[in-house]
C-alpha positions as CSV (number, residue, x, y, z in Angstrom):
1,M,-58.1,-48.4,-35.6
2,H,-55.5,-46.5,-37.6
3,E,-51.9,-47.8,-37.2
4,Q,-49.1,-45.4,-37.8
5,T,-45.9,-46.5,-39.5
6,I,-42.6,-45.1,-38.4
7,E,-40.1,-44.5,-41.1
8,L,-36.6,-45.9,-40.3
9,L,-33.6,-43.8,-41.2
10,K,-30.1,-44.9,-42.2
11,I,-27.2,-43.5,-40.2
12,S,-23.5,-43.9,-40.4
13,V,-21.3,-43.1,-37.4
14,V,-17.7,-43.9,-36.3
15,V,-17.7,-45.0,-32.7
16,N,-14.3,-45.6,-31.0
17,G,-12.7,-45.9,-34.4
18,V,-15.2,-48.4,-35.9
19,R,-17.7,-47.4,-38.6
20,Y,-21.3,-48.5,-38.1
21,D,-24.0,-48.3,-40.7
22,E,-27.4,-48.8,-39.0
23,V,-31.1,-48.3,-39.5
24,V,-32.8,-46.5,-36.6
25,E,-36.1,-44.9,-35.6
26,P,-35.9,-41.1,-35.8
27,R,-36.8,-40.8,-32.1
28,L,-34.1,-43.2,-30.8
29,L,-31.8,-41.4,-28.3
30,L,-28.1,-41.6,-29.0
31,A,-27.6,-43.1,-25.5
32,D,-30.0,-45.9,-26.3
33,F,-28.3,-46.5,-29.7
34,L,-24.9,-46.8,-28.1
35,R,-26.2,-49.1,-25.3
36,H,-28.8,-51.2,-27.0
37,T,-27.9,-51.2,-30.7
38,L,-24.1,-51.2,-30.4
39,G,-23.8,-52.9,-26.9
40,L,-21.6,-50.2,-25.5
41,T,-23.0,-50.2,-22.0
42,G,-20.3,-48.0,-20.5
43,T,-22.5,-45.0,-21.4
44,H,-24.8,-44.8,-18.4
45,V,-28.3,-43.2,-18.4
46,G,-29.2,-41.5,-15.2
47,C,-31.6,-38.5,-15.4
48,E,-32.5,-38.6,-19.1
49,H,-32.7,-34.7,-18.9
50,G,-29.0,-33.9,-19.4
51,V,-28.5,-32.9,-15.8
52,C,-26.5,-35.7,-14.2
53,G,-23.7,-36.1,-16.8
54,A,-23.7,-40.0,-16.6
55,C,-24.3,-40.3,-20.3
56,T,-21.5,-37.9,-21.4
57,I,-19.6,-39.0,-24.5
58,M,-17.4,-37.2,-27.1
59,V,-19.0,-36.2,-30.4
60,D,-16.5,-34.8,-32.9
61,G,-14.1,-34.0,-30.1
62,S,-16.5,-32.2,-27.7
63,S,-18.3,-33.6,-24.7
64,M,-22.0,-34.1,-25.2
65,R,-24.9,-35.5,-23.3
66,S,-26.0,-38.6,-25.3
67,C,-29.5,-38.6,-23.6
68,L,-30.2,-35.2,-25.2
69,M,-29.1,-36.2,-28.7
70,L,-31.0,-38.4,-31.2
71,A,-29.0,-41.1,-33.0
72,V,-29.9,-39.5,-36.3
73,Q,-28.3,-36.3,-35.2
74,A,-25.0,-38.2,-34.9
75,H,-25.1,-39.2,-38.6
76,G,-21.6,-38.6,-40.0
77,C,-20.1,-37.9,-36.6
78,E,-17.1,-39.4,-34.8
79,I,-18.1,-40.6,-31.3
80,Q,-15.9,-41.7,-28.5
81,T,-17.4,-43.5,-25.5
82,V,-15.7,-44.6,-22.3
83,E,-14.9,-47.9,-23.9
84,G,-12.7,-46.0,-26.4
85,L,-10.4,-44.5,-23.7
86,G,-8.6,-47.7,-22.7
87,S,-9.0,-51.1,-21.3
88,M,-8.3,-52.7,-17.9
89,E,-5.0,-54.0,-19.3
90,N,-4.1,-50.7,-21.0
91,M,-5.7,-47.8,-19.1
92,N,-5.1,-44.2,-20.4
93,P,-3.5,-41.8,-17.9
94,L,-6.9,-40.4,-16.7
95,Q,-8.3,-43.9,-16.0
96,Q,-5.1,-44.8,-14.2
97,A,-5.3,-41.6,-12.1
98,F,-8.9,-42.4,-11.2
99,Q,-7.8,-45.8,-10.0
100,D,-4.7,-44.6,-8.2
101,C,-6.5,-41.7,-6.5
102,H,-9.6,-43.7,-5.6
103,A,-11.8,-41.3,-7.6
104,L,-14.7,-43.7,-7.9
105,Q,-16.9,-45.5,-5.5
106,C,-20.2,-46.9,-6.9
107,G,-18.9,-46.2,-10.4
108,F,-22.2,-45.1,-11.9
109,C,-21.0,-41.5,-12.7
110,T,-17.4,-42.6,-13.6
111,P,-17.8,-43.0,-17.4
112,G,-19.4,-39.6,-17.7
113,M,-16.8,-38.1,-15.4
114,L,-14.0,-39.6,-17.4
115,M,-15.4,-38.3,-20.7
116,T,-16.0,-34.8,-19.2
117,C,-12.5,-34.8,-17.7
118,T,-11.0,-35.9,-21.0
119,D,-12.6,-32.9,-22.7
120,M,-11.6,-30.5,-20.0
121,L,-8.0,-31.6,-20.0
122,K,-7.8,-31.2,-23.7
123,K,-9.3,-27.7,-23.9
124,Y,-8.6,-25.9,-20.7
125,P,-5.5,-25.2,-18.6
126,L,-7.3,-26.0,-15.3
127,D,-4.8,-24.0,-13.3
128,T,-6.7,-24.3,-10.0
129,D,-8.9,-26.8,-8.2
130,D,-11.7,-24.4,-8.5
131,E,-11.4,-24.5,-12.3
132,I,-11.5,-28.3,-12.2
133,R,-14.5,-28.2,-9.9
134,D,-16.2,-25.7,-12.2
135,G,-15.6,-28.0,-15.1
136,L,-17.1,-30.9,-13.2
137,S,-20.2,-29.0,-12.1
138,G,-22.3,-30.6,-14.8
139,N,-21.6,-34.1,-13.5
140,I,-23.3,-35.4,-10.4
141,C,-21.6,-37.8,-8.1
142,R,-23.4,-38.8,-4.9
143,C,-20.5,-40.9,-3.4
144,T,-17.1,-39.3,-3.6
145,G,-17.5,-35.6,-2.7
146,Y,-15.4,-34.9,-5.8
147,V,-12.1,-34.6,-3.7
148,H,-10.4,-37.6,-5.3
149,I,-11.8,-36.8,-8.7
150,V,-10.2,-33.4,-8.6
151,E,-7.0,-35.0,-7.4
152,A,-7.0,-37.4,-10.3
153,V,-7.5,-34.6,-12.8
154,R,-4.8,-32.6,-11.1
155,R,-2.4,-35.5,-11.4
156,V,-3.1,-35.9,-15.1
157,R,-2.8,-32.2,-15.7
158,D,0.5,-32.0,-13.9
159,G,1.8,-35.1,-15.7
160,A,0.9,-33.6,-19.0
161,A,2.6,-30.3,-18.1
162,A,5.7,-32.1,-16.9
163,A,5.8,-34.1,-20.2
164,A,5.6,-30.9,-22.1
165,G,8.4,-29.3,-20.0
166,E,6.1,-26.9,-18.2
167,T,5.6,-26.3,-14.5
168,K,2.4,-25.8,-12.7
């Protein structure tokens, strides 16, 4: 029987501000690299087809589905996972709004929702609830009905606008 050898590749990534130099199989998904190699289990894997949004992370400042990206494709990139947003003792405003607005139930979708919302709040004005819902349309939540998630995003949007001296 002929045994095939898989060549391992070196990658270097910065994840949540920490540089990692690792050797990986070329076919290793970024989600699996984050969860199993780096132990960052906040990135959840749901559908493995990029549909549910549970594995959403930030790559070089933009939200991405980590189940659709290979670890080797992230070589040289800066990645932020939900663990990089804040901690239980020091939540960022979006995490605090999710808690205050009861924007999570089972919690499975929450890391991906937080990363998607982080990207949306950074890039778009989100003037209406419909715009917020449109931005969330790529993330599936089977528990909340999205009402409280929209409320949390609105709260952060309005807080950021107030801090900048704007009105919504």
